[in-house]
C-alpha positions, 0 to 999 in steps of 0.5 A: 098562240103556239100553245093553242096550236100543240093543243089541237094537235093533241087533241087530234092526236087522241081522237077516235080512229073512227072518228073523221077530224079536220083541223080548221084554222081561220083569221079576220077581224071582231068588232066589240058591241060596247057598252051604254054611254057612262062606261068607261067614255062620255058622250059630248066629252073628248074619247076615242074608243079602239072597237076593231081588233084582229082575230084569229082560231084554231080548231078541230072540226069533228064530222058527227055525219053528212052535213053535221059537225062539232066545232070545238079549239080556241078563238083570240078576239083581239085587244081594245082601248079607250081613251076618254075626258071624262066628269069623273062624278056621274051625276054631275055629268046627267047634270051638264055640271061643269066640273074639271076632266079627269082622264081616263086610259083603259085596255083588255083583251079576250080569247077562249075555248068554244065548243059549235055544233053546225048543221049545213044546207045545201048541193054545191053552195051550203049554208050552215048555222052554229051555236054552243058555249064560249068559255072565255078569259077577259081583262081589263085594266084603267087607269086616271092618273087624275081622278078627284072624289066630288060632292054637292056643296053642302054634304059631308065630305070624306076629304077635304074640299081644295076648291068648288066648282058648279056647286060641287066640292072637289077634293085632292087628287088621288090617281087610280091604276086597277085592273081584273081578269076573269073566266066566264061563260058565254055564248056563240050563234053564227053563219057560214057560206061555204061550197061543198068540197072546198076547204074554205068558208067564210063565217060571221058570228055573234059572242055575247061576252064581257061580264062583270068583275064581280070583285068590284064594288058595283062589278065594273065591267069591261069595255065590250058587251059582245063581238061581231066576228068576220072570219075565212076559215080553211081545214086543213 
């Protein structure tokens, strides 16, 4: 986080003398909008999802004209995780076939750089609307120590089946450990509440993120697809 603060201070030092620039910090909570059933968890089977995390931001607020600002800075939306017992064959799960469960453990984080335009309305109490792009860095790693391949009995397999269950051939245990990270571009929209002349503000934002990792077959995604972020902000 220290490098984020140093970056913000350098930007402030390089701003034109005629521009009014303020450093702004914020802290709050981020809630991940998770993907549908079958993406790192299966409904009806044991699973625990960590979808809330502390969120912090360091921004520069550029006053373009009264009640119109440009906000640029770094946002850290925190870490998230999943821990689930799943049927490793999606077709078998959807058909309610009882196969041995595999233990899926995943974790990842998200942070990035936002550039927002904010327009405010009101006299004493002001409502603001924000929108802009979000250049983010996401990571996700997954470990399945007891994963195994499976296919309907009678289908030619690339592995030597060790057992059968529910009409499926079960292959040998093949532990999986994989991870990926990438840069992607998302979007932010939000609303703010502030009192004219006060350095404090309350913001609620919707962040569209969670791009799939294209380096994997089918482009497997992280647990999340979006975030809702509630923050208390203060201009310094």
